[in-house]
C-alpha positions in Angstrom: 51.0 66.8 -7.5 49.8 64.9 -10.6 51.6 61.8 -9.4 49.9 62.0 -6.0 46.4 62.3 -7.7 47.2 59.3 -10.0 48.3 57.2 -7.0 45.2 58.2 -5.1 43.0 57.3 -8.1 44.7 54.0 -8.5 44.4 53.3 -4.8 40.7 54.1 -4.9 40.2 51.9 -8.0 42.0 49.0 -6.3 39.8 49.5 -3.2 36.6 49.5 -5.4 37.8 46.5 -7.3 38.6 44.6 -4.1 35.2 45.6 -2.7 33.5 44.4 -5.9 35.4 41.1 -5.7 34.4 40.6 -2.1 30.8 41.5 -2.9 30.5 39.2 -5.8 32.2 36.5 -3.9 29.7 36.8 -1.1 26.9 36.8 -3.6 28.2 33.7 -5.2 28.6 31.9 -1.9 25.1 32.9 -1.0 23.7 31.7 -4.3 25.5 28.3 -3.9 23.3 27.7 -0.9 20.4 27.2 -3.2 22.1 24.9 -5.6 21.0 21.3 -4.8 23.4 18.4 -4.8 23.4 16.1 -7.7 22.1 13.3 -5.5 19.1 15.3 -4.4 18.0 16.6 -7.8 16.1 13.4 -8.6 14.0 13.7 -5.4 13.5 17.5 -5.6 9.8 18.5 -5.6 7.7 21.5 -5.0 4.5 20.0 -3.7 2.3 22.2 -1.6 -0.7 20.5 -0.3 -3.2 20.2 2.6 -3.4 16.6 3.9 -5.3 14.8 6.6 -3.5 11.7 7.8 -4.8 8.7 9.9 -2.5 6.5 11.9 0.3 4.8 10.0 0.4 7.7 7.5 -2.9 6.7 5.9 -3.9 9.6 3.6 -7.5 10.4 4.4 -7.8 13.6 2.4 -5.5 15.7 0.2 -5.9 18.9 -1.7 -3.0 20.1 -3.9 -2.1 23.7 -4.3 1.2 23.1 -6.1 2.2 19.7 -7.3 5.1 18.0 -8.8 5.5 14.3 -9.4 8.4 12.4 -10.8 8.3 9.6 -13.3 8.9 6.2 -11.8 12.1 4.5 -12.7 10.2 1.7 -14.4 8.5 4.1 -16.8 9.2 3.1 -20.5 11.1 6.2 -21.7 11.6 4.7 -25.2 7.9 5.2 -25.7 8.2 9.0 -25.3 11.8 9.7 -26.6 10.7 10.2 -30.2 8.1 12.7 -29.1 10.6 14.6 -27.1 12.9 14.9 -30.1 9.9 16.5 -32.0 9.1 19.0 -29.3 12.8 20.0 -28.9 13.0 20.6 -32.7 9.9 22.8 -32.4 11.1 24.6 -29.3 13.1 27.4 -30.9 10.0 28.5 -32.9 8.1 29.4 -29.7 10.8 31.3 -27.8 11.1 35.0 -28.2 14.6 36.5 -28.1 14.1 38.5 -24.8 16.9 39.6 -22.7 16.6 36.8 -20.2 16.4 34.2 -23.0 19.6 35.6 -24.5 21.2 35.4 -21.0 20.2 31.7 -20.7 21.8 31.1 -24.1 25.0 32.8 -22.9 25.1 30.5 -19.8 24.6 27.4 -21.9 27.1 28.4 -24.7 29.7 29.3 -22.1 29.5 25.7 -20.8 29.6 24.2 -24.2 25.8 23.3 -24.3 23.7 23.8 -27.4 20.8 26.0 -26.1 18.3 24.2 -28.4 19.5 20.7 -27.6 17.7 18.3 -25.2 20.4 19.0 -22.6 19.9 22.8 -22.9 16.1 22.5 -22.7 16.2 20.2 -19.7 18.7 22.3 -17.8 16.8 25.6 -18.4 13.5 24.1 -17.4 14.9 22.5 -14.3 16.6 25.8 -13.2 13.5 27.8 -14.0 11.6 25.6 -11.5 14.4 25.8 -9.0 14.6 29.6 -9.1 10.8 30.1 -9.0 10.7 28.2 -5.7 13.4 30.4 -4.1 13.0 33.9 -2.7 16.1 35.1 -4.6 16.1 38.4 -6.3 18.1 39.9 -9.2 21.5 38.5 -10.2 21.4 35.9 -7.4 18.8 34.0 -9.4 21.0 33.7 -12.5 24.0 32.8 -10.3 22.0 29.9 -9.0 21.2 28.9 -12.6 24.9 29.2 -13.6 26.1 27.0 -10.8 23.3 24.5 -11.1 23.9 23.9 -14.8 27.6 23.7 -14.1 27.0 20.9 -11.7 24.5 19.1 -14.0 26.6 19.3 -17.1 27.7 15.9 -18.3 25.9 14.1 -15.4 22.9 12.8 -17.4 22.3 10.4 -20.2 19.8 11.2 -23.0 17.2 9.2 -21.0 18.1 11.1 -17.8 17.9 14.4 -19.6 14.5 13.5 -21.0 13.2 12.6 -17.5 14.6 15.8 -16.1 12.8 17.8 -18.8 9.5 16.0 -18.3 9.7 16.1 -14.5 10.6 19.8 -14.2 8.3 21.4 -16.8 5.2 23.2 -16.0 2.0 21.7 -17.5 -0.6 23.9 -15.8 -0.9 26.5 -13.1 1.2 24.9 -10.2 1.4 21.5 -11.9 5.0 20.3 -12.5 6.0 17.0 -14.0 4.2 15.0 -16.6 3.2 12.3 -14.1 1.3 14.9 -12.0 -0.2 16.4 -15.2 -1.5 13.0 -16.3 -3.5 12.8 -13.1 -4.5 16.5 -13.2 -5.9 16.3 -16.7 -7.0 12.7 -17.2 -7.2 11.1 -13.7 -4.8 8.4 -15.0 -1.4 7.2 -14.1 1.1 8.3 -16.8 1.6 4.7 -17.8 -2.0 4.4 -18.7 -2.5 7.4 -21.0 -3.0 6.9 -24.8 -0.4 8.1 -27.3 -2.6 11.1 -28.2 -3.0 12.0 -24.5 0.7 11.7 -24.1 1.3 14.0 -27.1 -1.3 16.4 -25.6 0.6 16.6 -22.3 3.9 17.3 -24.1 2.2 20.0 -26.0 1.3 21.7 -22.7 4.9 22.3 -21.9 5.5 26.0 -21.7 8.9 27.1 -23.0 8.5 30.7 -21.6 7.9 29.4 -18.0 4.3 30.6 -18.1 1.6 28.1 -17.0 -0.5 26.6 -19.8 -4.3 27.0 -19.7 -5.3 23.8 -21.4 -9.0 24.6 -21.4 -8.6 28.0 -23.0 -6.1 26.7 -25.5 -7.6 23.3 -26.1 -7.9 23.5 -29.8 -4.3 24.7 -30.3 -2.9 22.0 -28.0 -5.1 19.4 -29.6 -3.7 20.5 -33.0 -0.1 20.3 -31.7 -0.7 16.8 -30.3 -2.1 15.5 -33.5 0.8 17.1 -35.4 3.2 15.2 -33.2 1.5 11.9 -34.1 1.6 12.8 -37.7 5.4 13.4 -37.6 5.8 10.1 -35.7 3.9 8.4 -38.5 5.8 10.1 -41.3 9.1 9.2 -39.5 7.8 5.6 -39.3 8.0 5.6 -35.5 4.4 4.4 -35.3 2.3 2.3 -37.7 -0.5 3.5 -39.8 -2.9 1.4 -37.6 -1.6 3.1 -34.5 -1.8 6.5 -36.1 -5.4 6.1 -37.3 -6.5 4.6 -34.0 -5.1 7.5 -32.0 -6.3 10.2 -34.4 -9.8 8.9 -34.1 -9.7 9.6 -30.3 -11.0 12.7 -28.6 -9.1 14.4 -25.8 -11.5 14.4 -22.8 -10.5 16.0 -19.5 -11.3 14.0 -16.4 -9.9 15.9 -13.3 -8.0 13.9 -10.8 -10.2 12.2 -8.1 -8.4 11.9 -4.8 -10.5 9.5 -2.7 -11.5 10.6 0.7 -11.3 8.0 3.4 -14.3 7.9 5.8 -15.8 11.2 4.5 -17.9 11.9 7.7 -14.7 11.6 9.9 -12.8 13.9 7.5 -15.7 16.4 7.6 -15.6 16.4 11.4 -11.9 17.0 11.3 -12.4 20.0 8.9 -15.0 21.4 11.3 -12.6 21.0 14.3 -9.8 22.9 12.6 -11.8 25.5 10.6 -10.9 28.4 12.9 -7.3 27.7 13.5 -5.5 30.8 12.3 -2.1 29.3 11.6 -3.7 26.7 9.3 -5.9 29.3 7.5 -3.0 31.7 7.1 -0.7 29.1 5.5 -3.0 27.1 3.2 -1.6 27.2 -0.3 1.7 28.7 0.8 3.4 25.8 2.5 2.6 22.1 3.2 -0.1 21.8 5.9 -0.7 18.4 7.4 -3.3 17.4 10.0 -2.8 14.2 12.0 -5.6 12.2 13.5 -6.1 9.0 15.5 -8.1 7.3 12.7 -7.2 3.6 12.5 -8.0 2.3 9.1 -8.1 -1.4 10.1 -10.4 -0.7 13.0 -12.8 1.3 10.8 -12.9 -1.3 8.1 -13.7 -4.0 10.7 -16.5 -1.8 12.2 -17.9 -1.3 8.7 -17.9 -5.1 8.2 -19.5 -5.8 11.5 -22.3 -3.2 10.9 -22.8 -4.6 7.4 -23.4 -8.0 8.8 -25.5 -6.6 11.6 -27.9 -4.8 9.2 -28.6 -7.9 7.1 -31.7 -8.9 9.0 -32.8 -5.4 10.0 -35.0 -3.0 8.1 -33.4 -0.3 5.9 -34.2 2.6 8.2 -32.6 1.3 11.4 -29.3 3.2 12.2 -26.3 2.6 14.4 -23.5 4.8 15.6 -20.1 3.5 16.8 -17.4 5.4 18.6 -14.0 4.0 19.6 -11.6 6.0 21.7 -8.0 5.4 22.9 -8.3 6.5 26.5 -4.6 7.1 27.0 -3.8 9.0 23.8 -7.1 10.9 23.6 -7.5 9.7 20.0 -10.8 9.1 18.3 -10.0 5.9 16.5 -13.4 5.4 14.9 -16.6 7.5 14.7 -19.1 5.9 12.3 -22.6 7.2 12.3 -24.3 6.2 9.1 -25.0 3.1 6.9 -23.7 5.1 4.0 -20.0 5.6 3.5 -20.0 8.6 1.2 -21.8 11.1 3.5 -21.0 13.9 5.9 -23.8 12.7 8.3 -22.3 11.3 11.4 -24.7 10.3 14.2 -21.8 9.2 16.3 -20.8 12.9 16.7 -24.0 14.8 16.2 -27.1 12.9 17.2 -28.3 13.5 20.8 -30.5 10.7 22.2 -31.7 9.8 25.6 -28.8 8.0 27.5 -31.2 5.9 29.7 -29.4 3.4 32.0 -26.0 4.1 30.3 -25.8 7.0 32.7 -26.2 4.9 35.9 -22.5 4.2 36.4 -22.0 7.9 36.9 -24.4 7.8 39.8 -22.5 5.0 41.5 -19.1 6.6 40.7 -20.4 9.8 42.5 -21.4 7.7 45.5 -18.0 6.0 45.7 -16.3 9.4 45.4 -18.4 10.5 48.4 -17.1 7.6 50.5 -20.1 5.3 50.0 -18.9 1.7 49.6 -20.1 -0.7 46.9 -21.3 -3.2 49.5 -23.3 -0.6 51.5 -26.9 -1.6 51.7 -29.8 0.0 49.8 -33.4 -1.1 49.7 -34.8 -1.7 46.2 -38.6 -1.1 46.3 -41.1 1.1 44.7 -40.5 4.7 45.8 -42.3 8.0 45.3 -39.9 10.9 44.8 -41.6 14.3 45.4 -40.3 17.6 44.1 -42.7 20.4 45.1 -46.1 19.2 43.9 -44.7 16.7 41.4 -44.6 13.0 42.3 -42.1 10.9 40.4 -42.8 7.1 40.5 -40.3 5.1 38.5 -40.6 1.4 37.9 -38.0 -1.3 37.6 -37.8 -3.4 34.4 -40.6 -5.9 34.4 -41.7 -4.6 37.8 -39.0 -6.7 39.5 -37.7 -5.5 42.9 -34.9 -7.1 45.0 -35.4 -5.6 48.4 -32.4 -5.0 50.6 -29.3 -5.4 48.5 -25.7 -4.2 48.2 -25.3 -1.2 45.9 -23.3 -3.5 43.6 -26.5 -5.4 42.7 -28.4 -2.2 41.9 -25.6 -1.4 39.5 -25.2 -4.8 37.9 -28.9 -5.5 37.4 -29.7 -1.8 36.5 -32.4 -1.3 39.1 -34.1 2.0 38.7 -35.5 2.7 42.1 -32.4 1.8 44.1 -30.2 3.7 41.6 -32.2 6.9 42.4 -31.8 6.2 46.1 -28.1 6.1 45.6 -28.2 9.4 43.7 -30.1 10.9 46.7 -27.4 9.6 49.0 -24.6 11.1 46.9 -26.6 14.3 46.2 -28.3 15.0 42.8 -26.3 18.2 42.3 -23.1 16.4 43.1 -24.0 13.6 40.5 -24.6 16.4 38.0 -21.3 18.1 38.7 -19.4 14.8 38.5 -20.9 14.0 35.1 -19.9 17.4 33.8 -16.4 17.0 35.0 -16.3 13.7 33.1 -17.3 15.4 29.9 -21.1 15.6 30.0 -23.0 18.5 28.6 -23.1 21.4 31.0 -26.9 22.0 30.6 -27.7 18.7 32.4 -30.1 19.4 35.4 -30.1 17.7 38.8 -33.6 16.1 38.8 -34.5 12.6 39.9 -34.9 11.2 36.4 -31.4 12.4 35.6 -30.2 9.3 37.5 -31.9 7.2 34.9 -30.4 9.0 32.0 -33.6 11.0 31.1 -31.7 13.5 28.9 -29.9 13.5 25.6 -26.2 13.0 24.8 -24.3 12.1 21.7 -22.4 8.8 21.4 -19.2 10.8 21.4 -20.2 12.5 24.7 -21.0 9.1 26.3 -17.6 7.8 25.1 -15.8 10.8 26.6 -17.3 10.3 30.0 -16.5 6.6 30.2 -13.0 7.2 28.7 -12.4 9.4 31.7 -13.5 6.5 34.0 -11.3 4.2 31.9 -8.4 6.6 32.6 -9.0 6.1 36.3 -10.6 9.5 36.8 -8.2 11.5 34.6 -10.1 13.6 32.1 -8.4 13.7 28.7 -10.5 15.5 26.1 -10.9 13.2 23.1 -10.0 14.7 19.8 -10.2 13.6 16.1 -7.3 15.8 15.0 -4.4 15.4 17.5 -1.9 17.7 15.9 -1.0 19.6 12.7 2.2 20.6 11.0 2.9 23.7 9.0 6.0 23.3 7.0 8.4 21.6 9.5 6.8 23.0 12.7 4.3 20.8 14.5 1.5 21.9 16.9 -0.4 19.8 19.3 -4.2 19.9 19.5 -4.4 17.8 22.7 -5.7 19.6 25.7 -4.0 19.1 29.1 -5.4 16.3 31.2 -6.7 16.7 34.8 -7.8 14.4 37.6 -11.5 14.9 38.1 -12.4 12.0 40.3 -10.3 9.7 42.4 -8.6 6.7 40.9 -10.1 4.5 43.6 -13.7 5.5 42.8 -13.1 5.1 39.1 -11.6 1.6 39.5 -14.5 0.5 41.8 -16.9 1.6 39.0 -14.9 -0.3 36.3 -14.7 -3.4 38.6 -18.5 -3.6 38.8 -18.9 -2.9 35.1 -17.0 -6.1 34.5 -19.7 -7.9 36.4 -22.3 -6.2 34.2 -20.6 -7.7 31.1 -20.3 -11.2 32.6 -23.5 -11.5 34.7 -25.6 -8.4 34.3 -27.5 -6.8 31.4 -24.8 -7.3 28.9 -24.1 -11.0 29.7 -25.6 -12.4 26.5 -23.4 -10.3 24.1 -20.2 -12.4 24.7 -18.0 -9.4 25.3 -14.4 -10.4 25.7 -13.1 -11.3 29.2 -12.2 -8.3 31.3 -14.5 -5.9 29.5 -16.5 -3.5 31.7 -19.9 -2.6 30.2 -23.2 -0.9 30.8 -26.3 -1.1 28.6 -29.2 1.3 28.3 -32.6 1.3 26.8 -34.8 4.4 26.7 -38.6 4.5 27.2 -40.5 2.4 24.7 -37.1 1.1 23.4 -36.5 4.1 21.2 -32.8 4.0 21.9 -30.5 1.1 22.6 -27.1 1.7 24.0 -24.0 -0.1 25.2 -20.8 1.4 26.5 -17.7 -0.9 27.0 -14.4 -0.1 28.5 -11.6 -2.6 27.8 -7.9 -2.2 28.2 -7.0 1.3 26.9 -10.2 1.6 24.9 -13.7 2.8 25.2 -16.4 1.8 22.7 -20.0 3.1 22.5 -22.8 1.9 20.3 -26.2 3.5 19.8 -29.0 1.9 17.8 -32.3 3.5 16.9 -34.5 5.3 14.3 -34.1 8.9 13.3 -37.9 9.4 13.7 -37.8 8.2 17.3 -40.1 5.2 16.6 -39.7 2.2 19.0 -37.3 -0.6 18.1 -39.4 -3.7 17.8 -36.7 -6.3 17.3 -35.3 -7.3 20.7 -35.4 -3.7 21.8 -32.7 -3.5 24.6 -29.2 -2.3 24.7 -27.9 -5.7 25.7 -29.5 -7.4 22.7 -29.2 -4.7 20.1 -26.0 -2.7 20.8 -23.7 -4.9 22.9 -23.3 -7.6 20.2 -21.8 -5.0 17.8 -19.0 -4.2 20.3 -18.5 -7.9 21.1 -18.1 -8.8 17.4 -15.7 -5.9 16.8 -13.6 -7.0 19.7 -13.3 -10.6 18.4 -12.4 -9.5 14.8 -10.0 -6.7 15.9 -8.3 -8.2 19.0 -8.9 -11.9 18.4 -11.5 -14.1 20.1 -9.2 -15.1 22.9 -8.0 -11.7 23.9 -8.5 -10.6 27.6 -8.4 -7.2 29.2 -7.6 -5.8 32.7 -7.5 -2.4 34.4 -4.6 -1.0 36.5 -5.3 -1.4 40.1 -4.6 1.8 42.1 -2.4 1.4 45.2 -5.2 2.1 47.7 -7.5 -0.6 46.3 -7.7 -3.9 48.2 -10.0 -6.9 47.5 -12.0 -8.2 50.4 -14.7 -10.9 50.8 -18.0 -9.4 52.0 -21.4 -10.8 52.9 -24.0 -9.5 50.4 -26.8 -9.6 53.1 -25.0 -7.6 55.7 -22.3 -5.6 54.0 -19.8 -6.8 56.5 -16.4 -8.3 55.7 -16.2 -12.0 56.2 -13.8 -14.9 55.9 -16.6 -17.3 55.1 -16.6 -18.6 51.5 -20.2 -19.4 51.3 -23.1 -18.5 49.0 -24.1 -14.9 49.4 -20.5 -13.7 49.8 -18.3 -12.2 47.1 -15.1 -10.4 46.5 -15.4 -6.6 46.4 -12.9 -3.8 45.6 -12.5 -1.3 48.4 -10.6 1.8 49.1 -8.4 0.6 52.0 -9.1 3.8 53.8 -12.9 3.1 53.8 -13.2 -0.6 54.7 -16.5 -1.8 56.2 -16.6 -3.5 59.5 -16.0 -7.2 59.9 -18.4 -9.7 61.2 
């Protein structure tokens, strides 16, 4: 019986032993997953930040929550090596013999590494950082340490070990690496700190893996830094002159300044994303990146153009500039203040009377209703009556053209005939079309609406004409186009939708090209192929120009914040259009030309301006018009 019991016990012990072996083997294999390869150790980092990017990865704004930065390969390590020797010699005095520290010693001794050597200090600090970043618990953490040190052992020179130590140590709460610490404390590249500042940074290294509070412990750290310099002097590593010069310095904190690119644009991006739950829930936990359509080159050119523009203007005149990419929905530029360092952005927030800039929407609505660009309208003084109210608009300078094709009313921005076209299309219909293009929903269908007698922001105006530039496809423009949380990316672009026909949109763009070449924008020298429309509000309080060219829409508003009249050439064609024209030349080149895609149903026919009938005669009074081939006028 005893023999049977002994056999059973032995069997059970073997089973338990086998189970333990399998368990520990699985734990070891799991831990190995967290051990980086030797090749990746030099690039390992624990940065956690919130970053806003422009196009081409331009960093517009960055806030660090956890930061590590590596020393550059060109950093002169011989400058710091004597200091490292000093802090390694002092290291053992600050470490308490806790259980975990004894365990670290066991690991190092087991692999033939002196726990108080440079190698030991570097490996322990690196693995402390590695473990703190993982979600491992209990023994798994120390298995990671064991295997990492095993892989690192004998892989580094003294210089390499010193860099590993400096790059992996904690210098403040969530600040890792002496290069990051230099910027954090002194707003300097590590290459530019003084010898005393360098000694101060080394004194911040925490040997017990707890973050240093340099402000709270300033006097103690300052004392340690000066002691390091004293030892260097005694060891003849620095001259008496160097010693005295550095000891005469005071350590002054200058927190890192991370410049914000186009602050008003960044502010608008932050407003756009402020209620996105995924972003708010992950800030400070993982890297969060926001991507925008901001084009740094385009914005710098706009700033240069506006700077030149303001030279002969008074200090209170303001301009706002918006540039959209119609296809990608990106807001490339949105500048709304003379000042660079401001959150004020008139391009996005100021609502001013649109004036004649709205007129293309009237004609687009008419074309959408089946009315042709060559259909005749009489331009004369009208009285438009609503209940007991009589509205009597005037044309600019009291000039009337009589019976004309609608195209002329558009090109020469004639008020009375434009309102007649709005009547033909239906005021409510014009209102609805404008909203579908991106106009504010509170717009009302009254007669003065056709002349833009209501406020809109430059961004709203750009959105409407961007939809026309997309041949009637509404794509909501957005500053932030996407964001990434960790490795997962989310789009902020809304689905597009066709809100007016391609044909009506193209007919509008086709006539806008004539506005740029022969109409109210003709003196601005906009590049060939540009479609444009100018606008000037009552008493010249607001000057506008909108331009559509290629895949882009640009809008400029000029005026005073206090609504006073603009006395210097107060019209959109003279004040606003030249800003866009100069931007075009500097950004695209003075010989660039643009064109619009011609929809399949568009045909070009010669028409007689006096009759609106198609003609084969190439005489004065005839011109080429763009028609929907399903809605051609009669021939002579």
